[in-house]
Backbone as XML, in Angstrom:
<?xml version="1.0"?>
<chain id="A" units="angstrom">
  <residue number="1" name="UNK">
    <atom name="N" x="-12.656" y="5.772" z="-4.075"/>
    <atom name="CA" x="-12.136" y="4.447" z="-3.810"/>
    <atom name="C" x="-10.750" y="4.312" z="-4.437"/>
  </residue>
  <residue number="2" name="UNK">
    <atom name="N" x="-9.848" y="3.760" z="-3.671"/>
    <atom name="CA" x="-8.464" y="3.567" z="-4.114"/>
    <atom name="C" x="-8.267" y="2.102" z="-4.488"/>
  </residue>
  <residue number="3" name="UNK">
    <atom name="N" x="-7.705" y="1.875" z="-5.658"/>
    <atom name="CA" x="-7.362" y="0.517" z="-6.091"/>
    <atom name="C" x="-5.961" y="0.201" z="-5.583"/>
  </residue>
  <residue number="4" name="UNK">
    <atom name="N" x="-5.825" y="-0.910" z="-4.878"/>
    <atom name="CA" x="-4.538" y="-1.316" z="-4.310"/>
    <atom name="C" x="-4.198" y="-2.705" z="-4.825"/>
  </residue>
  <residue number="5" name="UNK">
    <atom name="N" x="-2.995" y="-2.843" z="-5.377"/>
    <atom name="CA" x="-2.504" y="-4.135" z="-5.842"/>
    <atom name="C" x="-1.511" y="-4.645" z="-4.806"/>
  </residue>
  <residue number="6" name="UNK">
    <atom name="N" x="-1.773" y="-5.853" z="-4.310"/>
    <atom name="CA" x="-0.949" y="-6.458" z="-3.268"/>
    <atom name="C" x="-0.029" y="-7.523" z="-3.844"/>
  </residue>
  <residue number="7" name="UNK">
    <atom name="N" x="1.120" y="-7.774" z="-3.196"/>
    <atom name="CA" x="1.985" y="-8.877" z="-3.640"/>
    <atom name="C" x="1.294" y="-10.222" z="-3.365"/>
  </residue>
  <residue number="8" name="UNK">
    <atom name="N" x="1.601" y="-11.209" z="-4.180"/>
    <atom name="CA" x="0.949" y="-12.521" z="-4.101"/>
    <atom name="C" x="0.973" y="-13.145" z="-2.703"/>
  </residue>
  <residue number="9" name="UNK">
    <atom name="N" x="2.100" y="-13.124" z="-1.969"/>
    <atom name="CA" x="2.068" y="-13.738" z="-0.630"/>
    <atom name="C" x="1.069" y="-13.075" z="0.323"/>
  </residue>
  <residue number="10" name="UNK">
    <atom name="N" x="0.898" y="-11.761" z="0.194"/>
    <atom name="CA" x="-0.061" y="-11.075" z="1.060"/>
    <atom name="C" x="-1.495" y="-11.343" z="0.620"/>
  </residue>
  <residue number="11" name="UNK">
    <atom name="N" x="-1.700" y="-11.560" z="-0.676"/>
    <atom name="CA" x="-3.035" y="-11.942" z="-1.158"/>
    <atom name="C" x="-3.437" y="-13.279" z="-0.550"/>
  </residue>
  <residue number="12" name="UNK">
    <atom name="N" x="-2.487" y="-14.196" z="-0.521"/>
    <atom name="CA" x="-2.756" y="-15.511" z="0.076"/>
    <atom name="C" x="-3.051" y="-15.382" z="1.565"/>
  </residue>
  <residue number="13" name="UNK">
    <atom name="N" x="-2.261" y="-14.587" z="2.258"/>
    <atom name="CA" x="-2.446" y="-14.402" z="3.693"/>
    <atom name="C" x="-3.807" y="-13.786" z="4.013"/>
  </residue>
  <residue number="14" name="UNK">
    <atom name="N" x="-4.232" y="-12.823" z="3.211"/>
    <atom name="CA" x="-5.504" y="-12.140" z="3.435"/>
    <atom name="C" x="-6.673" y="-12.822" z="2.733"/>
  </residue>
  <residue number="15" name="UNK">
    <atom name="N" x="-6.370" y="-13.806" z="1.881"/>
    <atom name="CA" x="-7.385" y="-14.523" z="1.108"/>
    <atom name="C" x="-8.215" y="-13.559" z="0.261"/>
  </residue>
  <residue number="16" name="UNK">
    <atom name="N" x="-7.489" y="-12.743" z="-0.527"/>
    <atom name="CA" x="-8.132" y="-11.766" z="-1.410"/>
    <atom name="C" x="-7.523" y="-11.863" z="-2.806"/>
  </residue>
  <residue number="17" name="UNK">
    <atom name="N" x="-8.195" y="-11.222" z="-3.752"/>
    <atom name="CA" x="-7.668" y="-11.126" z="-5.111"/>
    <atom name="C" x="-6.466" y="-10.192" z="-5.117"/>
  </residue>
  <residue number="18" name="UNK">
    <atom name="N" x="-5.731" y="-10.192" z="-6.198"/>
    <atom name="CA" x="-4.513" y="-9.377" z="-6.309"/>
    <atom name="C" x="-4.813" y="-7.881" z="-6.150"/>
  </residue>
  <residue number="19" name="UNK">
    <atom name="N" x="-5.956" y="-7.438" z="-6.659"/>
    <atom name="CA" x="-6.338" y="-6.026" z="-6.534"/>
    <atom name="C" x="-7.560" y="-5.907" z="-5.636"/>
  </residue>
  <residue number="20" name="UNK">
    <atom name="N" x="-7.464" y="-4.990" z="-4.679"/>
    <atom name="CA" x="-8.593" y="-4.708" z="-3.791"/>
    <atom name="C" x="-8.940" y="-3.233" z="-3.926"/>
  </residue>
  <residue number="21" name="UNK">
    <atom name="N" x="-10.156" y="-2.884" z="-3.592"/>
    <atom name="CA" x="-10.607" y="-1.505" z="-3.631"/>
    <atom name="C" x="-10.954" y="-1.092" z="-2.211"/>
  </residue>
  <residue number="22" name="UNK">
    <atom name="N" x="-10.390" y="0.045" z="-1.779"/>
    <atom name="CA" x="-10.568" y="0.482" z="-0.397"/>
    <atom name="C" x="-11.001" y="1.935" z="-0.330"/>
  </residue>
  <residue number="23" name="UNK">
    <atom name="N" x="-11.783" y="2.237" z="0.680"/>
    <atom name="CA" x="-12.169" y="3.609" z="0.977"/>
    <atom name="C" x="-11.151" y="4.162" z="1.968"/>
  </residue>
  <residue number="24" name="UNK">
    <atom name="N" x="-10.512" y="5.261" z="1.619"/>
    <atom name="CA" x="-9.528" y="5.899" z="2.499"/>
    <atom name="C" x="-10.220" y="7.027" z="3.255"/>
  </residue>
  <residue number="25" name="UNK">
    <atom name="N" x="-10.134" y="6.966" z="4.579"/>
    <atom name="CA" x="-10.730" y="7.997" z="5.427"/>
    <atom name="C" x="-9.752" y="9.165" z="5.527"/>
  </residue>
  <residue number="26" name="UNK">
    <atom name="N" x="-10.255" y="10.362" z="5.343"/>
    <atom name="CA" x="-9.389" y="11.536" z="5.400"/>
    <atom name="C" x="-8.701" y="11.770" z="4.074"/>
  </residue>
  <residue number="27" name="UNK">
    <atom name="N" x="-7.643" y="12.586" z="4.093"/>
    <atom name="CA" x="-6.937" y="12.881" z="2.844"/>
    <atom name="C" x="-6.265" y="11.625" z="2.295"/>
  </residue>
  <residue number="28" name="UNK">
    <atom name="N" x="-6.301" y="11.440" z="0.978"/>
    <atom name="CA" x="-5.690" y="10.250" z="0.380"/>
    <atom name="C" x="-4.154" y="10.358" z="0.373"/>
  </residue>
  <residue number="29" name="UNK">
    <atom name="N" x="-3.529" y="9.734" z="1.350"/>
    <atom name="CA" x="-2.071" y="9.733" z="1.491"/>
    <atom name="C" x="-1.591" y="8.295" z="1.598"/>
  </residue>
  <residue number="30" name="UNK">
    <atom name="N" x="-0.254" y="8.121" z="1.605"/>
    <atom name="CA" x="0.311" y="6.782" z="1.808"/>
    <atom name="C" x="-0.169" y="6.203" z="3.129"/>
  </residue>
  <residue number="31" name="UNK">
    <atom name="N" x="-0.112" y="7.017" z="4.174"/>
    <atom name="CA" x="-0.551" y="6.571" z="5.498"/>
    <atom name="C" x="-2.025" y="6.146" z="5.460"/>
  </residue>
  <residue number="32" name="UNK">
    <atom name="N" x="-2.848" y="6.938" z="4.780"/>
    <atom name="CA" x="-4.272" y="6.617" z="4.679"/>
    <atom name="C" x="-4.525" y="5.284" z="3.998"/>
  </residue>
  <residue number="33" name="UNK">
    <atom name="N" x="-3.772" y="5.014" z="2.920"/>
    <atom name="CA" x="-3.925" y="3.743" z="2.210"/>
    <atom name="C" x="-3.509" y="2.580" z="3.115"/>
  </residue>
  <residue number="34" name="UNK">
    <atom name="N" x="-2.366" y="2.708" z="3.777"/>
    <atom name="CA" x="-1.901" y="1.621" z="4.640"/>
    <atom name="C" x="-2.832" y="1.423" z="5.831"/>
  </residue>
  <residue number="35" name="UNK">
    <atom name="N" x="-3.359" y="2.506" z="6.377"/>
    <atom name="CA" x="-4.340" y="2.385" z="7.455"/>
    <atom name="C" x="-5.581" y="1.636" z="6.968"/>
  </residue>
  <residue number="36" name="UNK">
    <atom name="N" x="-6.033" y="1.951" z="5.749"/>
    <atom name="CA" x="-7.217" y="1.295" z="5.186"/>
    <atom name="C" x="-6.954" y="-0.192" z="4.920"/>
  </residue>
  <residue number="37" name="UNK">
    <atom name="N" x="-5.763" y="-0.514" z="4.405"/>
    <atom name="CA" x="-5.410" y="-1.922" z="4.166"/>
    <atom name="C" x="-5.428" y="-2.694" z="5.481"/>
  </residue>
  <residue number="38" name="UNK">
    <atom name="N" x="-4.793" y="-2.135" z="6.505"/>
    <atom name="CA" x="-4.719" y="-2.820" z="7.791"/>
    <atom name="C" x="-6.084" y="-2.905" z="8.485"/>
  </residue>
  <residue number="39" name="UNK">
    <atom name="N" x="-6.946" y="-1.919" z="8.275"/>
    <atom name="CA" x="-8.285" y="-1.965" z="8.865"/>
    <atom name="C" x="-9.147" y="-3.027" z="8.178"/>
  </residue>
  <residue number="40" name="UNK">
    <atom name="N" x="-9.045" y="-3.101" z="6.858"/>
    <atom name="CA" x="-9.846" y="-4.068" z="6.106"/>
    <atom name="C" x="-9.315" y="-5.494" z="6.247"/>
  </residue>
  <residue number="41" name="UNK">
    <atom name="N" x="-7.997" y="-5.628" z="6.385"/>
    <atom name="CA" x="-7.352" y="-6.948" z="6.449"/>
    <atom name="C" x="-6.399" y="-6.975" z="7.636"/>
  </residue>
  <residue number="42" name="UNK">
    <atom name="N" x="-6.934" y="-7.152" z="8.856"/>
    <atom name="CA" x="-6.094" y="-7.088" z="10.061"/>
    <atom name="C" x="-4.956" y="-8.103" z="10.076"/>
  </residue>
  <residue number="43" name="UNK">
    <atom name="N" x="-5.100" y="-9.189" z="9.335"/>
    <atom name="CA" x="-4.026" y="-10.181" z="9.282"/>
    <atom name="C" x="-2.771" y="-9.646" z="8.592"/>
  </residue>
  <residue number="44" name="UNK">
    <atom name="N" x="-2.877" y="-8.505" z="7.920"/>
    <atom name="CA" x="-1.717" y="-7.904" z="7.246"/>
    <atom name="C" x="-0.985" y="-6.888" z="8.128"/>
  </residue>
  <residue number="45" name="UNK">
    <atom name="N" x="-1.512" y="-6.628" z="9.323"/>
    <atom name="CA" x="-0.828" y="-5.691" z="10.224"/>
    <atom name="C" x="0.566" y="-6.211" z="10.536"/>
  </residue>
  <residue number="46" name="UNK">
    <atom name="N" x="1.529" y="-5.334" z="10.389"/>
    <atom name="CA" x="2.917" y="-5.702" z="10.650"/>
    <atom name="C" x="3.651" y="-6.243" z="9.439"/>
  </residue>
  <residue number="47" name="UNK">
    <atom name="N" x="2.956" y="-6.518" z="8.341"/>
    <atom name="CA" x="3.629" y="-7.038" z="7.145"/>
    <atom name="C" x="4.126" y="-5.925" z="6.232"/>
  </residue>
  <residue number="48" name="UNK">
    <atom name="N" x="3.453" y="-4.784" z="6.224"/>
    <atom name="CA" x="3.826" y="-3.673" z="5.351"/>
    <atom name="C" x="4.665" y="-2.621" z="6.070"/>
  </residue>
  <residue number="49" name="UNK">
    <atom name="N" x="4.397" y="-2.452" z="7.356"/>
    <atom name="CA" x="5.127" y="-1.454" z="8.136"/>
    <atom name="C" x="5.184" y="-1.917" z="9.596"/>
  </residue>
  <residue number="50" name="UNK">
    <atom name="N" x="6.180" y="-1.425" z="10.285"/>
    <atom name="CA" x="6.347" y="-1.730" z="11.701"/>
    <atom name="C" x="5.186" y="-1.119" z="12.469"/>
  </residue>
  <residue number="51" name="UNK">
    <atom name="N" x="4.569" y="-1.876" z="13.356"/>
    <atom name="CA" x="3.386" y="-1.388" z="14.063"/>
    <atom name="C" x="3.699" y="-0.351" z="15.130"/>
  </residue>
  <residue number="52" name="UNK">
    <atom name="N" x="4.932" y="-0.321" z="15.617"/>
    <atom name="CA" x="5.305" y="0.677" z="16.621"/>
    <atom name="C" x="5.721" y="1.988" z="15.974"/>
  </residue>
  <residue number="53" name="UNK">
    <atom name="N" x="6.661" y="1.913" z="15.024"/>
    <atom name="CA" x="7.198" y="3.124" z="14.403"/>
    <atom name="C" x="6.402" y="3.576" z="13.178"/>
  </residue>
  <residue number="54" name="UNK">
    <atom name="N" x="5.605" y="2.690" z="12.607"/>
    <atom name="CA" x="4.844" y="2.926" z="11.372"/>
    <atom name="C" x="5.748" y="3.147" z="10.163"/>
  </residue>
  <residue number="55" name="UNK">
    <atom name="N" x="7.004" y="2.715" z="10.268"/>
    <atom name="CA" x="7.949" y="2.819" z="9.148"/>
    <atom name="C" x="7.765" y="1.636" z="8.200"/>
  </residue>
  <residue number="56" name="UNK">
    <atom name="N" x="7.962" y="1.886" z="6.920"/>
    <atom name="CA" x="7.863" y="0.861" z="5.887"/>
    <atom name="C" x="8.838" y="-0.281" z="6.186"/>
  </residue>
  <residue number="57" name="UNK">
    <atom name="N" x="8.397" y="-1.515" z="5.976"/>
    <atom name="CA" x="9.285" y="-2.671" z="6.124"/>
    <atom name="C" x="10.357" y="-2.613" z="5.035"/>
  </residue>
  <residue number="58" name="UNK">
    <atom name="N" x="11.573" y="-3.131" z="5.327"/>
    <atom name="CA" x="12.692" y="-2.988" z="4.396"/>
    <atom name="C" x="12.446" y="-3.468" z="2.969"/>
  </residue>
  <residue number="59" name="UNK">
    <atom name="N" x="11.791" y="-4.553" z="2.737"/>
    <atom name="CA" x="11.651" y="-5.046" z="1.366"/>
    <atom name="C" x="10.259" y="-4.836" z="0.795"/>
  </residue>
  <residue number="60" name="UNK">
    <atom name="N" x="9.596" y="-3.794" z="1.251"/>
    <atom name="CA" x="8.293" y="-3.403" z="0.712"/>
    <atom name="C" x="8.458" y="-2.060" z="0.014"/>
  </residue>
  <residue number="61" name="UNK">
    <atom name="N" x="7.919" y="-1.964" z="-1.192"/>
    <atom name="CA" x="8.001" y="-0.731" z="-1.982"/>
    <atom name="C" x="6.595" y="-0.316" z="-2.394"/>
  </residue>
  <residue number="62" name="UNK">
    <atom name="N" x="6.414" y="0.994" z="-2.611"/>
    <atom name="CA" x="5.127" y="1.550" z="-3.021"/>
    <atom name="C" x="5.319" y="2.302" z="-4.340"/>
  </residue>
  <residue number="63" name="UNK">
    <atom name="N" x="4.445" y="2.026" z="-5.302"/>
    <atom name="CA" x="4.534" y="2.661" z="-6.609"/>
    <atom name="C" x="3.166" y="3.193" z="-7.042"/>
  </residue>
  <residue number="64" name="UNK">
    <atom name="N" x="3.196" y="4.244" z="-7.835"/>
    <atom name="CA" x="2.004" y="4.777" z="-8.496"/>
    <atom name="C" x="2.471" y="5.582" z="-9.695"/>
  </residue>
  <residue number="65" name="UNK">
    <atom name="N" x="1.738" y="5.475" z="-10.777"/>
    <atom name="CA" x="2.087" y="6.209" z="-12.008"/>
    <atom name="C" x="3.529" y="5.960" z="-12.433"/>
  </residue>
  <residue number="66" name="UNK">
    <atom name="N" x="3.989" y="4.717" z="-12.298"/>
    <atom name="CA" x="5.337" y="4.314" z="-12.699"/>
    <atom name="C" x="6.427" y="5.047" z="-11.919"/>
  </residue>
  <residue number="67" name="UNK">
    <atom name="N" x="6.095" y="5.519" z="-10.708"/>
    <atom name="CA" x="7.070" y="6.200" z="-9.853"/>
    <atom name="C" x="7.188" y="5.458" z="-8.533"/>
  </residue>
  <residue number="68" name="UNK">
    <atom name="N" x="8.420" y="5.356" z="-8.041"/>
    <atom name="CA" x="8.673" y="4.764" z="-6.734"/>
    <atom name="C" x="8.368" y="5.819" z="-5.679"/>
  </residue>
  <residue number="69" name="UNK">
    <atom name="N" x="7.382" y="5.548" z="-4.851"/>
    <atom name="CA" x="6.963" y="6.487" z="-3.812"/>
    <atom name="C" x="7.421" y="6.031" z="-2.428"/>
  </residue>
  <residue number="70" name="UNK">
    <atom name="N" x="8.248" y="5.008" z="-2.372"/>
    <atom name="CA" x="8.612" y="4.364" z="-1.117"/>
    <atom name="C" x="9.294" y="5.278" z="-0.119"/>
  </residue>
  <residue number="71" name="UNK">
    <atom name="N" x="10.064" y="6.235" z="-0.586"/>
    <atom name="CA" x="10.824" y="7.087" z="0.328"/>
    <atom name="C" x="10.161" y="8.434" z="0.598"/>
  </residue>
  <residue number="72" name="UNK">
    <atom name="N" x="8.954" y="8.607" z="0.088"/>
    <atom name="CA" x="8.233" y="9.850" z="0.345"/>
    <atom name="C" x="7.605" y="9.798" z="1.738"/>
  </residue>
  <residue number="73" name="UNK">
    <atom name="N" x="7.289" y="10.942" z="2.272"/>
    <atom name="CA" x="6.653" y="11.040" z="3.586"/>
    <atom name="C" x="5.319" y="10.292" z="3.573"/>
  </residue>
  <residue number="74" name="UNK">
    <atom name="N" x="4.969" y="9.638" z="4.689"/>
    <atom name="CA" x="3.678" y="8.958" z="4.762"/>
    <atom name="C" x="2.484" y="9.894" z="4.569"/>
  </residue>
  <residue number="75" name="UNK">
    <atom name="N" x="2.694" y="11.183" z="4.765"/>
    <atom name="CA" x="1.608" y="12.147" z="4.621"/>
    <atom name="C" x="1.591" y="12.847" z="3.266"/>
  </residue>
  <residue number="76" name="UNK">
    <atom name="N" x="2.411" y="12.376" z="2.338"/>
    <atom name="CA" x="2.417" y="12.914" z="0.986"/>
    <atom name="C" x="1.110" y="12.536" z="0.288"/>
  </residue>
  <residue number="77" name="UNK">
    <atom name="N" x="0.416" y="13.490" z="-0.321"/>
    <atom name="CA" x="-0.813" y="13.154" z="-1.050"/>
    <atom name="C" x="-0.524" y="12.192" z="-2.204"/>
  </residue>
  <residue number="78" name="UNK">
    <atom name="N" x="-1.465" y="11.325" z="-2.465"/>
    <atom name="CA" x="-1.334" y="10.392" z="-3.583"/>
    <atom name="C" x="-1.546" y="11.130" z="-4.903"/>
  </residue>
  <residue number="79" name="UNK">
    <atom name="N" x="-0.960" y="10.617" z="-5.997"/>
    <atom name="CA" x="-1.209" y="11.220" z="-7.304"/>
    <atom name="C" x="-2.712" y="11.217" z="-7.619"/>
  </residue>
  <residue number="80" name="UNK">
    <atom name="N" x="-3.171" y="12.219" z="-8.313"/>
    <atom name="CA" x="-4.595" y="12.372" z="-8.607"/>
    <atom name="C" x="-5.158" y="11.178" z="-9.369"/>
  </residue>
  <residue number="81" name="UNK">
    <atom name="N" x="-4.362" y="10.566" z="-10.248"/>
    <atom name="CA" x="-4.834" y="9.403" z="-11.012"/>
    <atom name="C" x="-5.173" y="8.231" z="-10.091"/>
  </residue>
  <residue number="82" name="UNK">
    <atom name="N" x="-4.423" y="8.100" z="-8.993"/>
    <atom name="CA" x="-4.698" y="7.044" z="-8.013"/>
    <atom name="C" x="-5.961" y="7.382" z="-7.239"/>
  </residue>
  <residue number="83" name="UNK">
    <atom name="N" x="-6.099" y="8.624" z="-6.831"/>
    <atom name="CA" x="-7.279" y="9.070" z="-6.092"/>
    <atom name="C" x="-8.542" y="8.876" z="-6.929"/>
  </residue>
  <residue number="84" name="UNK">
    <atom name="N" x="-8.447" y="9.132" z="-8.238"/>
    <atom name="CA" x="-9.592" y="9.003" z="-9.147"/>
    <atom name="C" x="-9.880" y="7.551" z="-9.522"/>
  </residue>
  <residue number="85" name="UNK">
    <atom name="N" x="-9.003" y="6.620" z="-9.149"/>
    <atom name="CA" x="-9.201" y="5.206" z="-9.478"/>
    <atom name="C" x="-8.749" y="4.827" z="-10.872"/>
  </residue>
  <residue number="86" name="UNK">
    <atom name="N" x="-8.087" y="5.746" z="-11.582"/>
    <atom name="CA" x="-7.596" y="5.446" z="-12.933"/>
    <atom name="C" x="-6.347" y="4.575" z="-12.885"/>
  </residue>
  <residue number="87" name="UNK">
    <atom name="N" x="-5.529" y="4.780" z="-11.878"/>
    <atom name="CA" x="-4.290" y="4.023" z="-11.703"/>
    <atom name="C" x="-4.301" y="3.362" z="-10.326"/>
  </residue>
  <residue number="88" name="UNK">
    <atom name="N" x="-3.714" y="2.159" z="-10.208"/>
    <atom name="CA" x="-3.663" y="1.514" z="-8.895"/>
    <atom name="C" x="-2.471" y="1.986" z="-8.076"/>
  </residue>
  <residue number="89" name="UNK">
    <atom name="N" x="-2.576" y="1.802" z="-6.789"/>
    <atom name="CA" x="-1.468" y="2.000" z="-5.846"/>
    <atom name="C" x="-0.849" y="0.620" z="-5.691"/>
  </residue>
  <residue number="90" name="UNK">
    <atom name="N" x="0.400" y="0.483" z="-6.082"/>
    <atom name="CA" x="1.058" y="-0.822" z="-6.085"/>
    <atom name="C" x="1.910" y="-1.014" z="-4.835"/>
  </residue>
  <residue number="91" name="UNK">
    <atom name="N" x="1.697" y="-2.121" z="-4.168"/>
    <atom name="CA" x="2.549" y="-2.522" z="-3.057"/>
    <atom name="C" x="3.341" y="-3.726" z="-3.571"/>
  </residue>
  <residue number="92" name="UNK">
    <atom name="N" x="4.667" y="-3.586" z="-3.584"/>
    <atom name="CA" x="5.541" y="-4.575" z="-4.210"/>
    <atom name="C" x="6.497" y="-5.148" z="-3.162"/>
  </residue>
  <residue number="93" name="UNK">
    <atom name="N" x="6.676" y="-6.444" z="-3.206"/>
    <atom name="CA" x="7.707" y="-7.075" z="-2.394"/>
    <atom name="C" x="9.012" y="-7.021" z="-3.181"/>
  </residue>
  <residue number="94" name="UNK">
    <atom name="N" x="10.002" y="-6.296" z="-2.673"/>
    <atom name="CA" x="11.280" y="-6.108" z="-3.371"/>
    <atom name="C" x="12.189" y="-7.310" z="-3.141"/>
  </residue>
  <residue number="95" name="UNK">
    <atom name="N" x="13.203" y="-7.440" z="-3.984"/>
    <atom name="CA" x="14.173" y="-8.517" z="-3.857"/>
    <atom name="C" x="15.564" y="-7.919" z="-3.681"/>
  </residue>
  <residue number="96" name="UNK">
    <atom name="N" x="16.444" y="-8.702" z="-3.107"/>
    <atom name="CA" x="17.814" y="-8.261" z="-2.883"/>
    <atom name="C" x="18.746" y="-9.323" z="-3.427"/>
  </residue>
  <residue number="97" name="UNK">
    <atom name="N" x="19.923" y="-8.908" z="-3.784"/>
    <atom name="CA" x="20.906" y="-9.888" z="-4.251"/>
    <atom name="C" x="21.369" y="-9.577" z="-5.652"/>
  </residue>
  <residue number="98" name="UNK">
    <atom name="N" x="22.116" y="-10.470" z="-6.195"/>
    <atom name="CA" x="22.647" y="-10.182" z="-7.515"/>
    <atom name="C" x="22.714" y="-11.296" z="-8.391"/>
  </residue>
</chain>
């Protein structure tokens, strides 16, 4: 089971707590986590990634083990600590400006 922490606006939209636990089908990758989030909470489809291209939305970032994983391939395996449930997979709404 993968622990996923969602940004507050998406928690409100999905009517869930800040952290959810999801079963990822297949190898535990970024794509697998996002597929699991969208399967469990269909109202979040299109909020994290474009539904046609499956590319990450511009102001959404992914973190694990204090590392920014946002620019890694969607098929990159997740860190073992995330797979083991010791660390959460963080989905963060980024900000722009100065």
